[in-house]
Backbone as JSON, one array per atom type, in Angstrom:
{
  "sequence": "MQNPNTPDRVTVSLEIEGQYEEVIGKLKTPDTGSEQVGPFLNDVTTVLKTVVETGGGTRSVIAENLPPEMAETYDAEAVVNLLTVLQMYDLVQLDGNTWKPGTAYTGEQHRTQ",
  "N": [[0.83, -1.18, 0.0], [0.51, 2.21, -0.83], [2.01, 5.0, 0.73], [0.04, 7.72, 1.7], [1.19, 10.19, 2.11], [3.44, 10.57, 0.59], [5.69, 12.23, -1.7], [4.83, 11.86, -4.34], [2.12, 11.88, -4.45], [-0.62, 13.97, -4.52], [-3.12, 16.14, -3.29], [-5.59, 18.41, -4.2], [-7.73, 21.11, -3.52], [-10.2, 23.38, -4.7], [-11.9, 26.45, -4.77], [-14.08, 28.41, -6.59], [-15.36, 31.6, -7.09], [-17.71, 34.01, -8.29], [-19.04, 35.98, -11.04], [-20.92, 34.28, -13.58], [-19.68, 34.17, -16.24], [-17.07, 34.86, -15.55], [-16.35, 32.74, -13.84], [-16.58, 30.51, -15.59], [-14.64, 31.3, -17.42], [-12.36, 30.99, -15.85], [-12.35, 28.25, -15.63], [-11.77, 27.36, -18.15], [-9.21, 25.99, -20.15], [-6.07, 26.77, -21.58], [-5.41, 25.68, -24.8], [-4.07, 22.89, -24.2], [-5.8, 20.06, -23.23], [-8.3, 21.23, -23.45], [-10.0, 20.19, -25.34], [-11.08, 17.92, -24.15], [-12.5, 18.92, -21.96], [-14.17, 20.74, -23.09], [-16.76, 19.77, -24.22], [-18.15, 19.24, -21.81], [-18.2, 21.81, -20.6], [-19.77, 23.12, -22.49], [-22.18, 21.76, -22.11], [-22.72, 22.53, -19.45], [-23.07, 25.29, -19.8], [-25.34, 25.28, -21.49], [-27.27, 24.06, -19.83], [-27.38, 25.94, -17.72], [-28.3, 28.21, -19.17], [-30.79, 27.24, -19.87], [-32.03, 27.03, -17.37], [-32.19, 29.75, -16.75], [-33.7, 30.77, -18.94], [-36.12, 29.42, -18.64], [-36.96, 30.51, -16.35], [-36.44, 29.19, -14.08], [-37.1, 25.96, -12.65], [-38.44, 22.64, -12.04], [-36.44, 19.65, -11.88], [-37.32, 17.96, -13.91], [-38.69, 19.71, -15.64], [-36.58, 21.33, -16.5], [-34.96, 19.4, -17.77], [-36.71, 18.63, -19.84], [-36.71, 20.93, -21.38], [-34.24, 21.15, -22.49], [-32.0, 21.14, -25.35], [-32.74, 18.87, -28.08], [-30.52, 17.21, -28.72], [-29.27, 16.81, -26.32], [-30.97, 15.34, -24.81], [-30.8, 12.53, -24.58], [-28.56, 12.06, -22.96], [-28.98, 13.71, -20.74], [-31.23, 13.11, -18.67], [-33.84, 13.63, -16.2], [-32.62, 12.88, -13.77], [-29.85, 13.04, -14.33], [-29.71, 15.75, -14.87], [-30.27, 16.87, -12.33], [-28.04, 15.96, -10.98], [-25.95, 17.42, -12.23], [-26.86, 20.02, -11.66], [-26.61, 20.02, -8.89], [-23.85, 20.06, -8.56], [-23.32, 22.56, -9.73], [-24.64, 24.13, -7.9], [-22.92, 24.16, -5.75], [-21.2, 26.17, -6.44], [-22.74, 28.38, -6.35], [-24.06, 28.93, -8.71], [-26.53, 28.01, -9.36], [-29.57, 27.68, -7.46], [-31.53, 25.86, -5.11], [-34.88, 26.04, -4.51], [-37.23, 24.94, -2.62], [-38.58, 22.59, -4.62], [-37.69, 23.66, -6.9], [-35.32, 24.66, -9.24], [-33.3, 27.46, -9.56], [-31.63, 30.35, -11.04], [-28.48, 31.01, -9.51], [-26.85, 33.08, -6.98], [-24.24, 33.74, -7.79], [-24.5, 33.72, -10.47], [-26.55, 35.56, -11.02], [-25.78, 37.78, -9.6], [-27.11, 38.76, -7.43], [-27.63, 39.0, -3.9], [-27.9, 36.47, -1.33], [-31.01, 36.11, 0.26], [-31.92, 36.55, 3.57], [-34.05, 34.88, 5.85]],
  "CA": [[0.0, 0.0, 0.0], [1.29, 3.43, -0.95], [1.84, 5.99, 1.78], [-0.61, 8.88, 1.11], [1.97, 11.41, 2.35], [4.63, 10.59, -0.23], [5.71, 13.37, -2.61], [4.21, 11.6, -5.65], [0.65, 11.92, -4.3], [-1.02, 15.33, -4.18], [-4.55, 16.43, -3.28], [-5.82, 19.85, -4.33], [-9.12, 21.57, -3.5], [-10.29, 24.72, -5.25], [-13.22, 27.08, -4.77], [-14.11, 29.55, -7.5], [-16.56, 32.41, -6.91], [-17.79, 35.17, -9.16], [-20.07, 35.96, -12.07], [-20.88, 33.07, -14.4], [-18.66, 34.25, -17.29], [-15.78, 34.87, -14.88], [-16.08, 31.37, -13.37], [-16.33, 29.67, -16.76], [-13.34, 31.71, -17.94], [-11.32, 30.38, -15.01], [-12.35, 26.81, -15.86], [-11.22, 27.08, -19.48], [-7.77, 25.77, -20.17], [-5.5, 27.12, -22.88], [-4.95, 24.63, -25.7], [-3.96, 21.53, -23.71], [-6.89, 19.52, -22.46], [-9.59, 21.89, -23.66], [-10.88, 19.35, -26.15], [-11.75, 16.99, -23.26], [-13.38, 19.66, -21.07], [-15.07, 21.54, -23.91], [-18.15, 19.3, -24.25], [-18.74, 19.43, -20.49], [-18.47, 23.23, -20.42], [-20.91, 23.43, -23.36], [-23.37, 21.24, -21.42], [-22.96, 23.4, -18.29], [-23.6, 26.54, -20.34], [-26.69, 25.03, -21.99], [-28.16, 23.83, -18.68], [-27.57, 27.24, -17.05], [-29.16, 29.03, -20.02], [-32.13, 26.67, -19.77], [-32.56, 27.44, -16.07], [-32.52, 31.17, -16.85], [-34.76, 30.98, -19.92], [-37.39, 28.9, -18.12], [-37.27, 31.2, -15.11], [-36.31, 28.18, -13.03], [-38.04, 24.86, -12.79], [-38.07, 21.36, -11.46], [-35.44, 18.94, -12.7], [-37.99, 17.44, -15.09], [-38.95, 20.83, -16.55], [-35.3, 21.71, -17.09], [-34.57, 18.32, -18.7], [-37.6, 18.68, -21.0], [-36.44, 22.13, -22.16], [-32.9, 21.08, -23.07], [-32.03, 20.81, -26.77], [-32.93, 17.43, -28.33], [-29.25, 16.45, -28.73], [-28.86, 16.54, -24.94], [-32.02, 14.57, -24.15], [-30.38, 11.16, -24.29], [-27.57, 12.08, -21.87], [-29.46, 14.46, -19.59], [-32.59, 12.9, -18.16], [-34.06, 14.42, -14.98], [-31.63, 12.52, -12.75], [-28.56, 13.6, -14.73], [-29.83, 17.2, -14.71], [-30.13, 17.22, -10.92], [-26.63, 15.71, -10.61], [-25.19, 18.57, -12.68], [-27.3, 21.19, -10.9], [-26.04, 19.92, -7.54], [-22.46, 20.55, -8.66], [-23.39, 24.0, -9.97], [-25.1, 24.75, -6.65], [-21.74, 24.36, -4.9], [-20.58, 27.41, -6.88], [-23.81, 29.38, -6.33], [-24.54, 29.22, -10.06], [-27.96, 27.73, -9.25], [-30.0, 27.42, -6.08], [-32.74, 25.05, -5.01], [-35.91, 26.67, -3.7], [-38.24, 23.87, -2.59], [-38.16, 21.63, -5.65], [-37.45, 24.46, -8.1], [-33.97, 25.13, -9.45], [-33.28, 28.83, -10.06], [-30.27, 30.88, -11.14], [-27.88, 31.31, -8.22], [-26.34, 34.43, -6.77], [-23.03, 33.96, -8.58], [-24.95, 33.92, -11.86], [-27.38, 36.75, -11.11], [-25.16, 38.89, -8.91], [-27.91, 39.13, -6.27], [-27.22, 38.41, -2.64], [-28.87, 35.59, -0.68], [-31.92, 36.78, 1.17], [-32.1, 35.83, 4.83], [-35.47, 34.87, 6.27]],
  "C": [[0.88, 1.24, 0.0], [0.97, 4.39, 0.19], [1.22, 7.25, 1.18], [0.16, 10.18, 1.29], [3.25, 11.48, 1.53], [4.54, 11.72, -1.24], [5.01, 13.11, -3.96], [2.69, 11.56, -5.58], [0.26, 13.3, -3.78], [-2.54, 15.42, -4.23], [-4.73, 17.93, -3.3], [-7.32, 20.11, -4.29], [-9.14, 23.01, -3.96], [-11.71, 25.22, -5.18], [-13.13, 28.31, -5.66], [-15.43, 30.27, -7.3], [-16.53, 33.55, -7.89], [-18.95, 35.05, -10.12], [-19.85, 34.74, -12.96], [-19.74, 33.11, -15.42], [-17.25, 34.22, -16.7], [-15.39, 33.46, -14.43], [-15.76, 30.46, -14.54], [-14.98, 30.01, -17.38], [-12.19, 31.11, -17.15], [-11.23, 28.88, -15.24], [-11.75, 26.44, -17.21], [-9.71, 26.93, -19.38], [-7.23, 26.16, -21.54], [-4.98, 25.88, -23.58], [-4.98, 23.22, -25.1], [-5.15, 21.13, -22.86], [-8.25, 20.11, -22.74], [-10.54, 21.03, -24.49], [-11.62, 18.32, -25.29], [-12.78, 17.71, -22.39], [-14.44, 20.43, -21.85], [-16.5, 21.05, -23.94], [-18.86, 19.47, -22.9], [-19.11, 20.89, -20.27], [-19.64, 23.67, -21.29], [-22.21, 22.95, -22.7], [-23.73, 22.12, -20.22], [-23.61, 24.7, -18.76], [-25.05, 26.36, -20.79], [-27.67, 24.81, -20.84], [-28.42, 25.14, -17.94], [-28.49, 28.16, -17.87], [-30.6, 28.54, -19.94], [-32.79, 27.07, -18.46], [-33.01, 28.91, -16.15], [-33.71, 31.39, -17.77], [-36.12, 30.47, -19.45], [-37.82, 29.63, -16.86], [-37.15, 30.28, -13.9], [-37.34, 27.09, -13.24], [-37.58, 23.63, -12.06], [-37.05, 20.69, -12.38], [-36.07, 18.41, -13.98], [-38.26, 18.54, -16.11], [-37.67, 21.25, -17.25], [-34.86, 20.67, -18.11], [-35.42, 18.37, -19.97], [-37.31, 19.88, -21.91], [-35.03, 22.18, -22.72], [-33.02, 20.77, -24.56], [-32.11, 19.29, -26.98], [-31.63, 16.62, -28.29], [-28.73, 16.15, -27.33], [-29.82, 15.6, -24.22], [-31.58, 13.16, -23.75], [-29.44, 11.09, -23.08], [-28.14, 12.69, -20.6], [-30.95, 14.22, -19.34], [-32.71, 13.69, -16.86], [-33.02, 14.13, -13.91], [-30.26, 13.11, -13.07], [-28.56, 15.12, -14.58], [-29.62, 17.58, -13.25], [-28.7, 16.95, -10.43], [-25.77, 16.91, -11.01], [-25.57, 19.83, -11.89], [-26.75, 21.19, -9.48], [-24.6, 20.4, -7.52], [-22.47, 22.06, -8.84], [-23.83, 24.77, -8.73], [-23.92, 25.02, -5.72], [-21.03, 25.67, -5.23], [-21.57, 28.56, -6.93], [-24.26, 29.79, -7.73], [-26.03, 28.93, -10.18], [-28.28, 27.56, -7.78], [-31.31, 26.66, -6.13], [-33.68, 25.73, -4.03], [-37.1, 25.72, -3.68], [-37.81, 22.78, -3.55], [-37.89, 22.33, -6.98], [-36.0, 24.95, -8.14], [-34.04, 26.5, -10.11], [-31.84, 29.28, -10.24], [-29.75, 31.28, -9.77], [-27.31, 32.71, -8.16], [-25.07, 34.72, -7.57], [-23.39, 34.25, -10.03], [-25.7, 35.23, -11.99], [-26.75, 37.98, -10.49], [-25.95, 39.36, -7.7], [-27.37, 38.43, -5.04], [-28.31, 37.48, -2.12], [-29.74, 36.41, 0.24], [-32.08, 35.94, 2.42], [-33.56, 35.94, 5.25], [-35.59, 35.06, 7.75]]
}
């Protein structure tokens, strides 16, 4: 068994905050590797645009409003998996069972109740 503290093993955590375009810009990589990440970033962009264009919605509503070419990959369960990741960056927020644009995307602050 390999010792997890050896120099050849590294763990990195990163948190990115800001407006949507700023965050996506930070995720883009110059030349190397972008062809692997590109399709994912396109999917993220499309899902976020769908959330905004629908004014928010349940996972099923968002999945139903995605372009036909994404329908096979992004059923309601896959949509909620992606939205959960985006929620970690405040790009979307869950209000009851409705997914809405998050504060990092809209620039609005969280409202306290």
